[in-house]
N, C-alpha and C positions, 0 to 999 in steps of 0.2 A: 490275048489280044487288049489293048489298050484302046478307047476308042482316041481319036486326032480333037481336040476342043478350038474352033478360030474366029474368036470373036469378030463381026464386023465393025469394026475402030478402024480408022486406019490409025496409020503406027505412029507418024505424027503431029498425030492430032494433042490437043493440049490437055484435055479431059481422057487421054490415053492411060495412065494414071492410078483413078475414078471409076475408071468401064473397069479396069482388071480387079484391081479392093474391092468392085460389086463382086463380077465372078468369081472371085476366088469363095466370099462370102456365100453367098449362095451354095456355091458349087460343095463344100465344108459341111453345109445347111443339108443336102439332100443326101450327100453321106453319113452324116447323122440318125438317119432317119431309116437306114439298112439294118438288118440284122447281125450279129455279132459273127457268124460263121459267113456270111457274103465279102467282108474283110480282110480277110485272110486268104491269101494267094501262094 
């Protein structure tokens, strides 16, 4: 299973793209901290 991530940003917000980019960057940083064995499913 995979958790669903729902950012609290209005879909019509002018800053939505920027918020999505920040979220992606932070998620990728967090994934990089996981051991290699945790990344393969």
